[in-house]
PDB file of N, CA, C and O in Angstrom, chain B, residues numbered from 101:
ATOM      1  N   UNK B 101       0.828  -1.201   0.000  1.00  0.00           N
ATOM      2  CA  UNK B 101       0.000   0.000   0.000  1.00  0.00           C
ATOM      3  C   UNK B 101       0.864   1.253   0.000  1.00  0.00           C
ATOM      4  O   UNK B 101       0.631   2.134  -0.827  1.00  0.00           O
ATOM      5  N   UNK B 102       1.834   1.375   0.873  1.00  0.00           N
ATOM      6  CA  UNK B 102       2.592   2.614   0.985  1.00  0.00           C
ATOM      7  C   UNK B 102       3.859   2.626   0.139  1.00  0.00           C
ATOM      8  O   UNK B 102       4.536   3.653   0.080  1.00  0.00           O
ATOM      9  N   UNK B 103       4.203   1.520  -0.518  1.00  0.00           N
ATOM     10  CA  UNK B 103       5.456   1.475  -1.254  1.00  0.00           C
ATOM     11  C   UNK B 103       5.451   2.382  -2.474  1.00  0.00           C
ATOM     12  O   UNK B 103       6.510   2.866  -2.873  1.00  0.00           O
ATOM     13  N   UNK B 104       4.296   2.629  -3.078  1.00  0.00           N
ATOM     14  CA  UNK B 104       4.219   3.473  -4.260  1.00  0.00           C
ATOM     15  C   UNK B 104       3.647   4.854  -3.936  1.00  0.00           C
ATOM     16  O   UNK B 104       3.214   5.581  -4.830  1.00  0.00           O
ATOM     17  N   UNK B 105       3.652   5.196  -2.688  1.00  0.00           N
ATOM     18  CA  UNK B 105       3.065   6.459  -2.255  1.00  0.00           C
ATOM     19  C   UNK B 105       3.982   7.630  -2.568  1.00  0.00           C
ATOM     20  O   UNK B 105       5.200   7.476  -2.662  1.00  0.00           O
ATOM     21  N   UNK B 106       3.384   8.793  -2.727  1.00  0.00           N
ATOM     22  CA  UNK B 106       4.112  10.052  -2.882  1.00  0.00           C
ATOM     23  C   UNK B 106       4.215  10.673  -1.490  1.00  0.00           C
ATOM     24  O   UNK B 106       3.276  11.333  -1.043  1.00  0.00           O
ATOM     25  N   UNK B 107       5.327  10.475  -0.804  1.00  0.00           N
ATOM     26  CA  UNK B 107       5.505  10.947   0.563  1.00  0.00           C
ATOM     27  C   UNK B 107       5.956  12.395   0.560  1.00  0.00           C
ATOM     28  O   UNK B 107       6.768  12.805  -0.270  1.00  0.00           O
ATOM     29  N   UNK B 108       5.411  13.179   1.515  1.00  0.00           N
ATOM     30  CA  UNK B 108       5.778  14.597   1.677  1.00  0.00           C
ATOM     31  C   UNK B 108       6.262  14.799   3.095  1.00  0.00           C
ATOM     32  O   UNK B 108       5.623  14.359   4.051  1.00  0.00           O
ATOM     33  N   UNK B 109       7.406  15.471   3.227  1.00  0.00           N
ATOM     34  CA  UNK B 109       7.980  15.736   4.542  1.00  0.00           C
ATOM     35  C   UNK B 109       7.326  16.965   5.167  1.00  0.00           C
ATOM     36  O   UNK B 109       7.000  17.926   4.471  1.00  0.00           O
ATOM     37  N   UNK B 110       7.142  16.926   6.459  1.00  0.00           N
ATOM     38  CA  UNK B 110       6.562  18.036   7.190  1.00  0.00           C
ATOM     39  C   UNK B 110       7.384  19.309   7.020  1.00  0.00           C
ATOM     40  O   UNK B 110       8.612  19.260   6.943  1.00  0.00           O
ATOM     41  N   UNK B 111       6.707  20.434   6.961  1.00  0.00           N
ATOM     42  CA  UNK B 111       7.401  21.721   6.885  1.00  0.00           C
ATOM     43  C   UNK B 111       8.022  22.094   8.232  1.00  0.00           C
ATOM     44  O   UNK B 111       8.777  23.063   8.314  1.00  0.00           O
ATOM     45  N   UNK B 112       7.716  21.345   9.278  1.00  0.00           N
ATOM     46  CA  UNK B 112       8.262  21.596  10.605  1.00  0.00           C
ATOM     47  C   UNK B 112       9.439  20.674  10.911  1.00  0.00           C
ATOM     48  O   UNK B 112       9.652  20.311  12.068  1.00  0.00           O
ATOM     49  N   UNK B 113      10.196  20.296   9.902  1.00  0.00           N
ATOM     50  CA  UNK B 113      11.343  19.405  10.087  1.00  0.00           C
ATOM     51  C   UNK B 113      12.328  20.033  11.066  1.00  0.00           C
ATOM     52  O   UNK B 113      12.456  21.255  11.142  1.00  0.00           O
ATOM     53  N   UNK B 114      13.015  19.184  11.808  1.00  0.00           N
ATOM     54  CA  UNK B 114      13.996  19.662  12.772  1.00  0.00           C
ATOM     55  C   UNK B 114      15.204  20.280  12.085  1.00  0.00           C
ATOM     56  O   UNK B 114      15.299  20.282  10.857  1.00  0.00           O
ATOM     57  N   UNK B 115      16.115  20.801  12.879  1.00  0.00           N
ATOM     58  CA  UNK B 115      17.320  21.433  12.350  1.00  0.00           C
ATOM     59  C   UNK B 115      18.272  20.423  11.732  1.00  0.00           C
ATOM     60  O   UNK B 115      17.934  19.248  11.590  1.00  0.00           O
ATOM     61  N   UNK B 116      19.439  20.872  11.374  1.00  0.00           N
ATOM     62  CA  UNK B 116      20.426  19.985  10.771  1.00  0.00           C
ATOM     63  C   UNK B 116      19.975  19.514   9.407  1.00  0.00           C
ATOM     64  O   UNK B 116      19.716  20.322   8.515  1.00  0.00           O
ATOM     65  N   UNK B 117      19.882  18.220   9.247  1.00  0.00           N
ATOM     66  CA  UNK B 117      19.469  17.650   7.973  1.00  0.00           C
ATOM     67  C   UNK B 117      17.951  17.568   7.830  1.00  0.00           C
ATOM     68  O   UNK B 117      17.453  17.106   6.804  1.00  0.00           O
ATOM     69  N   UNK B 118      17.221  18.006   8.838  1.00  0.00           N
ATOM     70  CA  UNK B 118      15.764  17.985   8.769  1.00  0.00           C
ATOM     71  C   UNK B 118      15.166  16.601   8.874  1.00  0.00           C
ATOM     72  O   UNK B 118      14.125  16.324   8.278  1.00  0.00           O
ATOM     73  N   UNK B 119      15.816  15.731   9.628  1.00  0.00           N
ATOM     74  CA  UNK B 119      15.350  14.355   9.723  1.00  0.00           C
ATOM     75  C   UNK B 119      14.425  14.092  10.904  1.00  0.00           C
ATOM     76  O   UNK B 119      13.922  12.977  11.048  1.00  0.00           O
ATOM     77  N   UNK B 120      14.189  15.088  11.749  1.00  0.00           N
ATOM     78  CA  UNK B 120      13.340  14.896  12.918  1.00  0.00           C
ATOM     79  C   UNK B 120      11.912  15.303  12.608  1.00  0.00           C
ATOM     80  O   UNK B 120      11.418  16.307  13.122  1.00  0.00           O
ATOM     81  N   UNK B 121      11.257  14.528  11.771  1.00  0.00           N
ATOM     82  CA  UNK B 121       9.895  14.901  11.407  1.00  0.00           C
ATOM     83  C   UNK B 121       9.121  13.686  10.924  1.00  0.00           C
ATOM     84  O   UNK B 121       9.613  12.558  10.946  1.00  0.00           O
ATOM     85  N   UNK B 122       7.932  13.943  10.500  1.00  0.00           N
ATOM     86  CA  UNK B 122       7.088  12.907   9.921  1.00  0.00           C
ATOM     87  C   UNK B 122       6.861  13.205   8.452  1.00  0.00           C
ATOM     88  O   UNK B 122       7.059  14.327   7.986  1.00  0.00           O
ATOM     89  N   UNK B 123       6.446  12.188   7.744  1.00  0.00           N
ATOM     90  CA  UNK B 123       6.064  12.318   6.345  1.00  0.00           C
ATOM     91  C   UNK B 123       4.637  11.815   6.217  1.00  0.00           C
ATOM     92  O   UNK B 123       4.212  10.932   6.961  1.00  0.00           O
ATOM     93  N   UNK B 124       3.899  12.383   5.268  1.00  0.00           N
ATOM     94  CA  UNK B 124       2.543  11.909   5.019  1.00  0.00           C
ATOM     95  C   UNK B 124       2.380  11.572   3.538  1.00  0.00           C
ATOM     96  O   UNK B 124       3.071  12.112   2.674  1.00  0.00           O
ATOM     97  N   UNK B 125       1.463  10.682   3.283  1.00  0.00           N
ATOM     98  CA  UNK B 125       1.062  10.339   1.923  1.00  0.00           C
ATOM     99  C   UNK B 125      -0.462  10.289   1.916  1.00  0.00           C
ATOM    100  O   UNK B 125      -1.076   9.834   2.881  1.00  0.00           O
ATOM    101  N   UNK B 126      -1.065  10.753   0.840  1.00  0.00           N
ATOM    102  CA  UNK B 126      -2.524  10.813   0.777  1.00  0.00           C
ATOM    103  C   UNK B 126      -3.070  10.040  -0.412  1.00  0.00           C
ATOM    104  O   UNK B 126      -2.490  10.029  -1.498  1.00  0.00           O
ATOM    105  N   UNK B 127      -4.193   9.403  -0.173  1.00  0.00           N
ATOM    106  CA  UNK B 127      -5.002   8.759  -1.198  1.00  0.00           C
ATOM    107  C   UNK B 127      -6.405   9.334  -1.031  1.00  0.00           C
ATOM    108  O   UNK B 127      -6.668   9.995  -0.026  1.00  0.00           O
ATOM    109  N   UNK B 128      -7.299   9.110  -1.963  1.00  0.00           N
ATOM    110  CA  UNK B 128      -8.652   9.666  -1.813  1.00  0.00           C
ATOM    111  C   UNK B 128      -9.363   9.199  -0.544  1.00  0.00           C
ATOM    112  O   UNK B 128     -10.166   9.949   0.013  1.00  0.00           O
ATOM    113  N   UNK B 129      -9.093   7.991  -0.076  1.00  0.00           N
ATOM    114  CA  UNK B 129      -9.832   7.461   1.064  1.00  0.00           C
ATOM    115  C   UNK B 129      -9.020   7.297   2.343  1.00  0.00           C
ATOM    116  O   UNK B 129      -9.572   6.894   3.367  1.00  0.00           O
ATOM    117  N   UNK B 130      -7.711   7.601   2.310  1.00  0.00           N
ATOM    118  CA  UNK B 130      -6.898   7.451   3.513  1.00  0.00           C
ATOM    119  C   UNK B 130      -5.652   8.332   3.465  1.00  0.00           C
ATOM    120  O   UNK B 130      -5.231   8.785   2.400  1.00  0.00           O
ATOM    121  N   UNK B 131      -5.076   8.562   4.638  1.00  0.00           N
ATOM    122  CA  UNK B 131      -3.836   9.316   4.780  1.00  0.00           C
ATOM    123  C   UNK B 131      -2.903   8.484   5.649  1.00  0.00           C
ATOM    124  O   UNK B 131      -3.317   7.952   6.679  1.00  0.00           O
ATOM    125  N   UNK B 132      -1.647   8.374   5.235  1.00  0.00           N
ATOM    126  CA  UNK B 132      -0.660   7.592   5.980  1.00  0.00           C
ATOM    127  C   UNK B 132       0.396   8.525   6.555  1.00  0.00           C
ATOM    128  O   UNK B 132       0.724   9.554   5.963  1.00  0.00           O
ATOM    129  N   UNK B 133       0.921   8.152   7.713  1.00  0.00           N
ATOM    130  CA  UNK B 133       1.953   8.922   8.409  1.00  0.00           C
ATOM    131  C   UNK B 133       3.085   7.974   8.778  1.00  0.00           C
ATOM    132  O   UNK B 133       2.845   6.850   9.219  1.00  0.00           O
ATOM    133  N   UNK B 134       4.327   8.436   8.594  1.00  0.00           N
ATOM    134  CA  UNK B 134       5.480   7.623   8.987  1.00  0.00           C
ATOM    135  C   UNK B 134       6.596   8.513   9.515  1.00  0.00           C
ATOM    136  O   UNK B 134       6.603   9.720   9.274  1.00  0.00           O
ATOM    137  N   UNK B 135       7.527   7.921  10.228  1.00  0.00           N
ATOM    138  CA  UNK B 135       8.693   8.607  10.766  1.00  0.00           C
ATOM    139  C   UNK B 135       9.724   8.725   9.650  1.00  0.00           C
ATOM    140  O   UNK B 135      10.093   7.720   9.043  1.00  0.00           O
ATOM    141  N   UNK B 136      10.193   9.940   9.373  1.00  0.00           N
ATOM    142  CA  UNK B 136      11.147  10.134   8.279  1.00  0.00           C
ATOM    143  C   UNK B 136      12.501   9.486   8.560  1.00  0.00           C
ATOM    144  O   UNK B 136      13.252   9.200   7.628  1.00  0.00           O
ATOM    145  N   UNK B 137      12.824   9.252   9.835  1.00  0.00           N
ATOM    146  CA  UNK B 137      14.093   8.613  10.180  1.00  0.00           C
ATOM    147  C   UNK B 137      14.046   7.102   9.973  1.00  0.00           C
ATOM    148  O   UNK B 137      15.090   6.461   9.848  1.00  0.00           O
ATOM    149  N   UNK B 138      12.856   6.534   9.937  1.00  0.00           N
ATOM    150  CA  UNK B 138      12.695   5.085   9.802  1.00  0.00           C
ATOM    151  C   UNK B 138      11.533   4.777   8.857  1.00  0.00           C
ATOM    152  O   UNK B 138      10.535   4.194   9.281  1.00  0.00           O
ATOM    153  N   UNK B 139      11.648   5.155   7.594  1.00  0.00           N
ATOM    154  CA  UNK B 139      10.518   5.007   6.675  1.00  0.00           C
ATOM    155  C   UNK B 139      10.081   3.565   6.416  1.00  0.00           C
ATOM    156  O   UNK B 139       8.946   3.340   5.997  1.00  0.00           O
ATOM    157  N   UNK B 140      10.944   2.599   6.652  1.00  0.00           N
ATOM    158  CA  UNK B 140      10.574   1.203   6.424  1.00  0.00           C
ATOM    159  C   UNK B 140       9.827   0.595   7.612  1.00  0.00           C
ATOM    160  O   UNK B 140       9.304  -0.515   7.517  1.00  0.00           O
ATOM    161  N   UNK B 141       9.779   1.317   8.719  1.00  0.00           N
ATOM    162  CA  UNK B 141       9.089   0.802   9.894  1.00  0.00           C
ATOM    163  C   UNK B 141       7.595   1.055   9.799  1.00  0.00           C
ATOM    164  O   UNK B 141       7.072   1.311   8.715  1.00  0.00           O
ATOM    165  N   UNK B 142       6.925   0.986  10.903  1.00  0.00           N
ATOM    166  CA  UNK B 142       5.467   1.088  10.961  1.00  0.00           C
ATOM    167  C   UNK B 142       4.939   2.381  10.353  1.00  0.00           C
ATOM    168  O   UNK B 142       5.560   3.439  10.454  1.00  0.00           O
ATOM    169  N   UNK B 143       3.794   2.266   9.730  1.00  0.00           N
ATOM    170  CA  UNK B 143       3.079   3.392   9.150  1.00  0.00           C
ATOM    171  C   UNK B 143       1.689   3.441   9.761  1.00  0.00           C
ATOM    172  O   UNK B 143       1.002   2.423   9.830  1.00  0.00           O
ATOM    173  N   UNK B 144       1.273   4.620  10.205  1.00  0.00           N
ATOM    174  CA  UNK B 144      -0.097   4.801  10.693  1.00  0.00           C
ATOM    175  C   UNK B 144      -0.963   5.208   9.513  1.00  0.00           C
ATOM    176  O   UNK B 144      -0.591   6.093   8.742  1.00  0.00           O
ATOM    177  N   UNK B 145      -2.108   4.573   9.369  1.00  0.00           N
ATOM    178  CA  UNK B 145      -3.016   4.907   8.275  1.00  0.00           C
ATOM    179  C   UNK B 145      -4.369   5.279   8.861  1.00  0.00           C
ATOM    180  O   UNK B 145      -4.925   4.559   9.690  1.00  0.00           O
ATOM    181  N   UNK B 146      -4.888   6.417   8.415  1.00  0.00           N
ATOM    182  CA  UNK B 146      -6.161   6.942   8.899  1.00  0.00           C
ATOM    183  C   UNK B 146      -7.146   7.065   7.747  1.00  0.00           C
ATOM    184  O   UNK B 146      -6.731   7.337   6.621  1.00  0.00           O
ATOM    185  N   UNK B 147      -8.436   6.873   7.995  1.00  0.00           N
ATOM    186  CA  UNK B 147      -9.414   7.274   6.990  1.00  0.00           C
ATOM    187  C   UNK B 147      -9.258   8.786   6.787  1.00  0.00           C
ATOM    188  O   UNK B 147      -9.010   9.517   7.746  1.00  0.00           O
ATOM    189  N   UNK B 148      -9.399   9.243   5.575  1.00  0.00           N
ATOM    190  CA  UNK B 148      -9.218  10.674   5.285  1.00  0.00           C
ATOM    191  C   UNK B 148     -10.093  11.540   6.199  1.00  0.00           C
ATOM    192  O   UNK B 148      -9.658  12.594   6.665  1.00  0.00           O
ATOM    193  N   UNK B 149     -11.306  11.098   6.447  1.00  0.00           N
ATOM    194  CA  UNK B 149     -12.219  11.895   7.282  1.00  0.00           C
ATOM    195  C   UNK B 149     -11.757  11.992   8.734  1.00  0.00           C
ATOM    196  O   UNK B 149     -12.221  12.873   9.457  1.00  0.00           O
ATOM    197  N   UNK B 150     -10.872  11.126   9.178  1.00  0.00           N
ATOM    198  CA  UNK B 150     -10.392  11.148  10.563  1.00  0.00           C
ATOM    199  C   UNK B 150      -9.063  11.870  10.717  1.00  0.00           C
ATOM    200  O   UNK B 150      -8.671  12.188  11.840  1.00  0.00           O
ATOM    201  N   UNK B 151      -8.361  12.136   9.626  1.00  0.00           N
ATOM    202  CA  UNK B 151      -7.023  12.702   9.735  1.00  0.00           C
ATOM    203  C   UNK B 151      -7.030  14.137  10.274  1.00  0.00           C
ATOM    204  O   UNK B 151      -6.256  14.452  11.178  1.00  0.00           O
ATOM    205  N   UNK B 152      -7.871  14.993   9.749  1.00  0.00           N
ATOM    206  CA  UNK B 152      -7.916  16.380  10.230  1.00  0.00           C
ATOM    207  C   UNK B 152      -8.305  16.449  11.704  1.00  0.00           C
ATOM    208  O   UNK B 152      -7.647  17.165  12.459  1.00  0.00           O
ATOM    209  N   UNK B 153      -9.343  15.738  12.152  1.00  0.00           N
ATOM    210  CA  UNK B 153      -9.627  15.762  13.595  1.00  0.00           C
ATOM    211  C   UNK B 153      -8.469  15.237  14.444  1.00  0.00           C
ATOM    212  O   UNK B 153      -8.253  15.716  15.557  1.00  0.00           O
ATOM    213  N   UNK B 154      -7.724  14.258  13.930  1.00  0.00           N
ATOM    214  CA  UNK B 154      -6.555  13.745  14.643  1.00  0.00           C
ATOM    215  C   UNK B 154      -5.511  14.848  14.824  1.00  0.00           C
ATOM    216  O   UNK B 154      -4.995  15.033  15.926  1.00  0.00           O
ATOM    217  N   UNK B 155      -5.202  15.571  13.768  1.00  0.00           N
ATOM    218  CA  UNK B 155      -4.219  16.659  13.834  1.00  0.00           C
ATOM    219  C   UNK B 155      -4.710  17.770  14.757  1.00  0.00           C
ATOM    220  O   UNK B 155      -3.932  18.299  15.552  1.00  0.00           O
ATOM    221  N   UNK B 156      -5.972  18.126  14.664  1.00  0.00           N
ATOM    222  CA  UNK B 156      -6.528  19.169  15.534  1.00  0.00           C
ATOM    223  C   UNK B 156      -6.438  18.750  16.999  1.00  0.00           C
ATOM    224  O   UNK B 156      -6.164  19.586  17.860  1.00  0.00           O
ATOM    225  N   UNK B 157      -6.664  17.471  17.295  1.00  0.00           N
ATOM    226  CA  UNK B 157      -6.550  16.989  18.671  1.00  0.00           C
ATOM    227  C   UNK B 157      -5.099  17.103  19.162  1.00  0.00           C
ATOM    228  O   UNK B 157      -4.862  17.416  20.328  1.00  0.00           O
ATOM    229  N   UNK B 158      -4.142  16.852  18.283  1.00  0.00           N
ATOM    230  CA  UNK B 158      -2.733  16.990  18.683  1.00  0.00           C
ATOM    231  C   UNK B 158      -2.369  18.440  18.978  1.00  0.00           C
ATOM    232  O   UNK B 158      -1.529  18.703  19.839  1.00  0.00           O
ATOM    233  N   UNK B 159      -2.988  19.378  18.278  1.00  0.00           N
ATOM    234  CA  UNK B 159      -2.707  20.799  18.476  1.00  0.00           C
ATOM    235  C   UNK B 159      -3.402  21.380  19.712  1.00  0.00           C
ATOM    236  O   UNK B 159      -2.976  22.407  20.241  1.00  0.00           O
ATOM    237  N   UNK B 160      -4.464  20.726  20.165  1.00  0.00           N
ATOM    238  CA  UNK B 160      -5.263  21.257  21.265  1.00  0.00           C
ATOM    239  C   UNK B 160      -4.449  21.308  22.553  1.00  0.00           C
ATOM    240  O   UNK B 160      -3.683  20.388  22.841  1.00  0.00           O
ATOM    241  N   UNK B 161      -4.612  22.376  23.326  1.00  0.00           N
ATOM    242  CA  UNK B 161      -3.909  22.453  24.614  1.00  0.00           C
ATOM    243  C   UNK B 161      -4.425  21.355  25.544  1.00  0.00           C
ATOM    244  O   UNK B 161      -5.602  20.996  25.517  1.00  0.00           O
ATOM    245  N   UNK B 162      -3.531  20.844  26.349  1.00  0.00           N
ATOM    246  CA  UNK B 162      -3.936  19.805  27.305  1.00  0.00           C
ATOM    247  C   UNK B 162      -4.279  20.457  28.630  1.00  0.00           C
ATOM    248  O   UNK B 162      -3.731  21.497  28.992  1.00  0.00           O
ATOM    249  N   UNK B 163      -5.185  19.834  29.335  1.00  0.00           N
ATOM    250  CA  UNK B 163      -5.574  20.348  30.656  1.00  0.00           C
ATOM    251  C   UNK B 163      -4.470  20.053  31.656  1.00  0.00           C
ATOM    252  O   UNK B 163      -3.817  19.012  31.575  1.00  0.00           O
ATOM    253  N   UNK B 164      -4.257  20.967  32.602  1.00  0.00           N
ATOM    254  CA  UNK B 164      -3.203  20.750  33.625  1.00  0.00           C
ATOM    255  C   UNK B 164      -3.510  19.587  34.530  1.00  0.00           C
ATOM    256  O   UNK B 164      -2.727  19.282  35.430  1.00  0.00           O
TER     257      UNK B 164
END
């Protein structure tokens, strides 16, 4: 599934070589996320409709 994907690196890549980030790939029905330092390892795959709420939840402030 992800071997032929068009992966895009996050614009928030870390310093140096920019390897401290995630990459995403999109299809009409799903979005995949992987660690740019270990692209052959596990990939998280979300239904497209769940990806934006997932990102918004990560951005939300946490309660003390």
